[in-house]
C-alpha positions in Angstrom: 15.0 34.8 64.9 17.3 36.8 67.3 19.4 33.7 67.9 19.8 33.2 64.1 20.9 36.8 63.6 23.3 36.5 66.5 24.9 33.5 65.0 25.2 35.2 61.6 26.8 38.3 63.2 29.3 36.1 65.1 30.2 34.2 61.9 30.7 37.5 59.9 32.8 38.9 62.7 35.0 35.8 62.8 35.3 35.8 59.0 36.3 39.5 59.0 38.8 38.9 61.7 40.3 36.0 59.6 40.5 38.3 56.6 42.3 41.0 58.5 44.7 38.6 60.2 45.6 37.1 56.8 46.3 40.4 55.2 48.4 41.6 58.3 50.4 38.4 58.1 51.5 39.2 54.5 51.7 43.0 54.2 52.1 44.2 50.7 51.3 40.9 49.1 48.9 41.0 46.1 45.7 39.0 46.4 43.0 38.2 43.9 39.4 37.6 45.0 37.1 35.3 42.9 33.7 33.8 43.6 33.7 30.2 44.8 31.2 29.3 42.1 33.6 30.6 39.5 36.4 28.6 41.1 34.4 25.4 40.9 33.4 26.2 37.3 37.0 26.5 36.3 38.0 23.3 38.0 35.2 21.5 36.2 36.3 23.1 32.9 39.8 21.8 33.4 38.8 18.2 34.0 36.2 18.3 31.2 38.6 19.9 28.8 41.3 17.2 29.2 38.6 14.5 28.9 37.3 16.1 25.7 40.9 16.5 24.3 42.0 12.9 24.8 38.8 11.7 23.3 39.1 13.9 20.3 42.7 12.8 19.6 42.0 9.1 20.4 42.2 7.7 16.9 45.3 9.7 15.9 47.6 8.8 18.7 51.1 7.9 17.4 49.8 7.4 13.9 51.4 10.5 12.6 55.1 10.4 13.7 57.4 12.9 12.1 54.6 14.4 10.1 51.5 16.4 10.8 47.9 15.5 10.0 46.9 17.1 6.7 44.0 19.6 6.7 42.0 17.4 4.3 42.0 14.5 6.7 38.9 14.9 9.0 39.2 14.0 12.7 35.8 12.6 13.8 33.8 14.0 16.7 30.3 12.8 17.7 27.8 12.8 20.5 28.5 9.3 21.7 32.3 9.3 21.1 33.4 9.8 24.7 31.1 7.1 26.1 32.1 4.6 23.4 35.8 5.1 24.1 35.4 4.9 27.9 33.6 1.5 27.4 35.6 0.0 24.6 39.0 1.6 25.0 39.5 2.4 28.7 43.3 2.3 28.5 43.1 5.4 26.3 42.4 7.4 29.4 45.8 6.9 31.1 45.9 10.7 31.1 42.9 10.7 33.4 43.2 7.6 35.6 46.8 8.4 36.6 45.6 11.9 37.6 42.7 10.3 39.5 45.1 7.9 41.4 46.9 10.9 42.8 43.7 12.8 43.6 42.5 9.7 45.5 45.7 9.5 47.5 45.3 13.2 48.5 41.7 12.5 49.4 42.7 9.6 51.6 45.9 10.9 53.2 45.6 14.7 52.8 47.4 17.3 50.9 50.6 16.5 52.8 50.5 12.8 51.7 54.0 11.4 51.6 55.6 10.5 48.3 55.6 6.8 49.1 51.8 6.8 49.2 51.6 8.1 45.6 54.2 5.7 44.4 52.6 2.7 46.1 49.1 3.6 44.7 50.1 3.8 41.1 52.6 0.9 41.2 49.9 -1.4 42.6 47.0 -0.2 40.5 45.2 -2.5 38.1 45.7 -0.5 35.0 48.4 -0.9 32.3 51.2 1.6 32.0 53.9 2.4 29.4 57.3 4.1 29.1 58.4 6.1 32.2 55.4 5.1 34.2 56.0 1.4 33.6 59.7 1.6 34.2 59.0 3.4 37.5 56.3 0.9 38.5 58.8 -1.9 38.0 61.4 0.0 40.0 59.0 0.6 42.9 57.7 -3.0 43.0 61.3 -4.2 43.1 62.4 -2.0 45.9 63.7 1.2 44.3 62.0 4.2 45.8 61.3 7.7 44.5 63.1 9.8 43.4 65.6 7.1 42.3 62.7 5.3 40.5 62.4 8.2 38.0 66.1 9.1 37.6 67.5 8.6 34.2 70.2 6.2 35.3 67.5 3.9 36.6 64.8 4.8 34.1 65.6 5.1 30.3 62.3 6.9 29.8 63.0 9.7 32.3 62.5 12.4 29.6 59.3 10.9 28.3 55.9 12.6 28.4 54.5 10.6 31.3 54.3 13.1 34.2 53.5 15.9 31.7 50.1 14.2 31.0 49.4 13.5 34.7 50.2 16.9 36.3 46.8 18.4 35.6 45.6 17.6 39.2 48.5 19.6 40.7 47.5 22.8 38.8 43.8 22.3 39.3 44.2 22.1 43.0 46.5 25.1 43.1 44.4 27.9 41.7 46.5 31.0 40.9 49.4 29.4 42.8 52.0 28.0 40.4 54.6 27.7 43.1 52.3 25.4 45.1 51.7 23.3 42.0 55.5 23.0 41.4 56.0 21.8 45.0 53.5 19.1 44.5 55.0 18.2 41.1 58.4 17.9 42.7 57.0 15.2 45.0 55.0 13.2 42.6 56.7 13.9 39.2 60.1 12.4 40.4 58.4 9.1 40.9 58.6 8.4 37.2 60.5 11.3 35.6 63.6 13.5 35.8 64.9 16.5 34.0 62.9 17.5 30.9 60.4 14.7 31.7 59.7 16.3 35.1 59.7 19.9 33.7 56.9 18.9 31.4 54.6 18.3 34.4 55.9 21.4 36.3 55.1 23.5 33.2 51.6 22.1 32.6 50.8 22.5 36.3 51.8 26.1 36.2 49.7 26.8 33.1 46.7 25.3 34.8 47.3 27.4 38.0 47.6 30.6 36.0 44.5 29.8 34.0 42.4 30.6 37.1 43.5 34.2 37.1 44.3 35.0 33.4 42.5 34.6 30.1 45.4 35.7 27.9 46.8 32.4 26.5 50.0 34.0 25.3 50.6 35.5 28.8 50.0 32.1 30.5 52.3 30.2 28.1 55.1 32.7 28.7 54.5 33.2 32.5 54.4 29.5 33.2 57.8 29.1 31.6 59.3 31.1 34.4 59.1 27.9 36.5 61.7 26.2 34.3 65.4 26.8 34.5 66.6 28.7 31.4 69.7 26.4 31.1 67.4 23.4 30.5 66.7 22.1 27.0 63.0 22.1 27.9 63.0 25.8 28.5 65.0 26.5 25.3 62.7 24.4 23.2 59.5 26.2 24.5 61.2 29.6 24.2 61.9 28.8 20.6 58.3 27.9 20.0 57.2 31.3 21.5 59.8 33.1 19.3 58.8 31.2 16.2 55.2 32.0 16.8 56.1 35.7 16.9 58.1 35.2 13.7 55.3 33.3 11.9 52.1 34.4 13.6 49.7 33.2 10.9 51.2 29.8 10.0 51.5 27.1 12.6 53.0 24.7 10.2 56.1 26.8 9.8 56.7 26.7 13.5 56.0 22.9 13.4 58.8 22.5 10.9 61.2 24.5 13.0 60.4 22.3 16.0 61.1 19.2 13.8 64.4 20.7 12.5 65.9 21.6 15.9 64.3 19.6 18.7 63.2 16.1 17.6 66.6 14.3 17.9 65.8 11.6 20.4 68.5 10.5 22.9 66.4 9.1 25.7 63.5 6.8 25.1 65.0 3.6 23.5 61.9 3.0 21.5 62.4 6.3 19.7 66.1 5.9 19.0 66.6 5.8 15.2 62.8 5.7 14.8 60.1 8.3 14.0 58.4 7.8 17.4 59.0 10.9 19.7 57.4 10.7 23.1 59.9 13.2 24.5 58.2 15.6 26.9 59.6 18.9 25.5 58.7 18.0 21.9 55.1 17.2 22.8 54.9 20.2 25.2 55.9 22.2 22.1 52.9 20.8 20.3 50.7 21.8 23.2 52.0 25.3 23.1 51.7 25.3 19.3 47.9 24.7 19.7 47.5 27.2 22.5 49.3 30.1 20.8 48.0 29.6 17.3 44.5 28.6 18.6 44.4 32.1 20.1 41.8 31.1 22.7 39.5 29.4 20.2 38.6 25.9 21.5 38.2 24.3 18.1 41.4 25.7 16.6 43.4 24.8 19.7 42.2 21.2 19.6 42.7 20.9 15.9 46.3 22.2 15.9 47.5 20.4 19.0 46.1 17.2 17.5 47.3 17.7 13.9 50.9 18.3 15.1 51.1 14.5 15.5 53.1 12.2 17.8 51.2 11.8 21.2 48.2 13.4 19.6 45.6 12.5 22.2 47.6 13.6 25.2 48.6 16.9 23.7 45.1 18.1 22.9 44.1 16.9 26.3 46.6 19.2 28.0 45.8 22.1 25.7 42.0 21.7 26.1 42.5 21.2 29.9 44.2 24.6 30.2 41.8 26.3 27.9 38.8 24.7 29.7 40.2 26.2 33.0 40.3 29.6 31.4 36.8 29.2 29.9 35.2 27.5 32.9 32.9 24.5 32.3 29.8 26.5 31.4 31.5 28.4 28.6 33.1 25.4 26.8 31.2 25.3 23.5 28.3 22.9 23.5 29.7 21.3 20.4 32.6 20.0 22.4 30.5 18.9 25.3 28.6 16.5 23.1 27.9 13.4 25.1 29.9 14.6 28.1 26.9 14.6 30.5 26.3 10.9 29.5 29.6 9.9 31.1 30.0 12.3 34.0 28.7 9.8 36.5 30.7 6.9 35.0 33.7 5.8 36.9 36.8 5.7 34.8 37.9 2.1 34.6 40.4 1.0 37.2 39.1 3.8 39.5 36.3 4.6 41.8 36.0 8.1 40.5 33.9 9.8 37.9 34.1 13.3 36.5 31.3 14.5 38.8 33.2 13.0 41.8 36.5 14.6 40.8 34.9 17.9 40.1 33.8 18.1 43.8 37.0 16.4 45.3 39.3 18.6 43.3 37.4 21.7 44.4 37.7 20.5 48.0 41.5 20.0 47.6 41.8 23.5 46.0 40.2 25.1 49.1 42.5 23.2 51.3 45.5 24.2 49.2 44.5 27.8 49.4 44.2 27.7 53.2 47.6 26.0 53.4 49.3 28.7 51.3 47.9 31.7 53.1 44.7 32.2 51.0 41.4 33.0 52.6 38.2 31.1 52.1 34.8 32.6 52.9 31.3 31.2 52.2 31.1 32.9 48.8 34.6 33.9 47.8 38.3 32.9 47.9 41.2 35.3 48.2 44.2 33.9 46.3 47.7 34.9 47.3 49.7 36.0 44.2 53.4 35.6 44.5 56.4 35.9 42.1 56.9 32.6 40.3 59.9 30.6 41.5 62.1 28.6 39.2 62.5 25.0 40.1 65.9 23.3 40.4 68.1 22.6 37.4 68.4 18.9 36.3 69.2 17.4 32.9 68.9 13.7 31.9 71.2 11.8 29.6 74.1 14.3 29.8 77.0 13.0 27.6 74.8 10.2 26.3 74.5 9.9 22.5 73.2 6.9 20.5 75.5 5.8 17.7 74.2 2.4 16.7 71.2 0.0 17.0 71.8 -3.7 16.4 68.9 -6.0 15.7 68.9 -9.4 17.5 65.4 -11.0 17.4 66.2 -14.2 19.2 65.2 -16.0 22.4 67.6 -16.2 25.3 67.5 -19.8 26.5 70.2 -19.6 29.1 72.9 -17.0 28.0 73.4 -14.3 25.5 76.5 -12.2 24.8 77.3 -9.2 22.7 80.0 -6.5 22.4 79.6 -2.7 22.4 82.1 0.0 21.8 81.1 3.2 23.5 79.9 4.4 26.9 76.6 2.6 27.4 73.9 0.3 26.0 70.3 -0.6 26.3 69.2 -4.1 25.6 65.5 -4.2 24.5 63.3 -7.2 24.8 60.6 -8.9 26.9 59.7 -12.0 28.9 56.7 -13.8 27.4 54.5 -16.9 27.8 54.8 -19.4 25.1 51.7 -19.8 22.8 48.9 -21.6 24.7 50.4 -21.1 28.1 48.1 -19.3 30.6 50.3 -19.1 33.7 52.8 -16.3 34.1 56.4 -16.7 35.2 59.2 -14.6 36.6 62.7 -15.1 35.2 65.7 -14.5 37.4 68.4 -12.9 35.2 71.9 -11.5 35.6 73.8 -9.0 33.5 77.6 -9.1 33.5 79.8 -6.4 32.0 83.4 -7.2 31.2 83.1 -10.3 33.4 81.7 -8.5 36.5 78.2 -8.9 37.7 76.4 -5.5 37.1 72.8 -6.3 38.1 70.4 -9.0 39.1 66.8 -8.5 37.8 63.4 -10.1 37.8 61.8 -10.4 34.4 58.1 -11.0 34.8 56.0 -12.3 31.9 52.9 -10.5 33.3 52.3 -7.4 31.2 51.3 -5.2 34.1 54.5 -5.8 36.1 56.9 -6.2 33.2 60.4 -4.7 33.0 60.3 -2.3 30.1 63.9 -3.0 28.9 65.9 -6.1 29.8 69.1 -4.3 30.9 70.9 -1.0 30.4 73.9 0.8 31.6 75.1 4.3 31.0 78.4 6.1 32.0 80.7 3.2 31.1 84.4 4.0 30.4 84.9 4.8 26.7 85.9 1.7 24.9 84.9 -1.9 24.1 82.8 -3.8 26.6 81.5 -7.4 26.7 77.9 -7.8 27.9 76.6 -11.2 29.0 73.0 -11.9 30.1 72.4 -15.1 32.0 69.0 -16.6 32.7 69.2 -18.5 36.0 65.9 -20.3 35.9 64.9 -21.2 32.3 61.4 -22.4 31.6 60.2 -24.6 28.7 56.8 -22.8 28.9 58.1 -19.2 28.8 60.9 -17.4 27.0 62.9 -14.2 27.1 63.1 -12.5 23.7 65.9 -10.1 22.9 64.8 -7.6 20.2 67.8 -5.3 19.7 70.4 -3.3 21.6 71.4 0.4 21.3 75.0 1.6 21.7 75.8 5.0 23.2 78.9 7.1 23.1 79.9 10.6 23.9 78.9 13.2 21.3 81.9 14.2 19.1 
């Protein structure tokens, strides 16, 4: 008995000494103490919230582009919906399995894992990807490392939503520490995004981090925006949403219309040029904030509004519900929204070796490690979180001086060569390499692109969907004027073909 008491006394003395030392190391710094059980509950709430959100918005994703979902149209929710979707539509959960890839890298290599470990893990994973993620995967597999893999000159989807929907892990392992989340986002987010596309992840990570310490949604939305440079279009868009909410506090649709009027002009993602599709990070972040502000902390209203705003309407409620779930904590998420959740918490997400129950524990472990790294204190029952002024990340803007002026349909196979003329400062040639009907084996075309008679680029064009090149060729920042573009296939195949869909022409804005 005496031996046990002695050990306890020694432990408490050591713990007290650690607390005193930490405070002395940072005199005058504000700290917040929360119970470890509460910390875990909030981490669970964040992961559960985003899983609920993406499942709720599943059947609406990109089916309402340039319009919102009318009030009279029901959005289904049932006990077995999450399990059904996880089994029958696993690719829906790219929001989650991309997060889990990065969580797994940190688990294997530590919180100081190098950027190449994150890039290699997602580039070689077995799941399918789209937009900025797929463009970055191709870049990495073909020798272009981060951050060049996400830069807009190398990735036409740099401003897309991709890292915005994957940055949850950074905020959930940085409780109360948005600066720590931003540092992690700087490392991982530039693998696939740049500029506004990167800012989307920085902003979401900051909101998650702040949700551990604050329950005022309006405060979190505004405070997290301090991480973003005021000169950026991302900041200006989100600041407008906050201002419009103040102007129209009882009508989210009026703010939605203001977002459409001012911010939905697409200049990045080639798929959204001259089309109603808008996968731009800032626009979809605006819908997340729309749901959070007008939802006023109500789980149901927040999910409904962020989903009914349209466009990427599974990812947006996922982000909104993840932030709100962190505020609530798992135990306080309404039972209605946890329908069927326990049925899937031990199921590994497809393409991963991780379930919700596993990531609850691993993310909690990473949060404790991140706290220690950043000067926090961890005791057996509590954590002391260092609270510091929010730092603004660096300014960067994609597609400066790039403005689409025309889109020309082609819809033909390139057997050996294809040429076209553009007048402007850039182009994107859209298309794909495919197998012919009935052919099982994949193939990799070797292609070259010449501009004004000079070789611009050699590229591999795989027919395999997982490793495909998202656009055939592109080039920005050309001298103003007419340019001849020629694409040459060096190794044609009678069992495979390269299909050119269309090309977009860019010029400087008048």
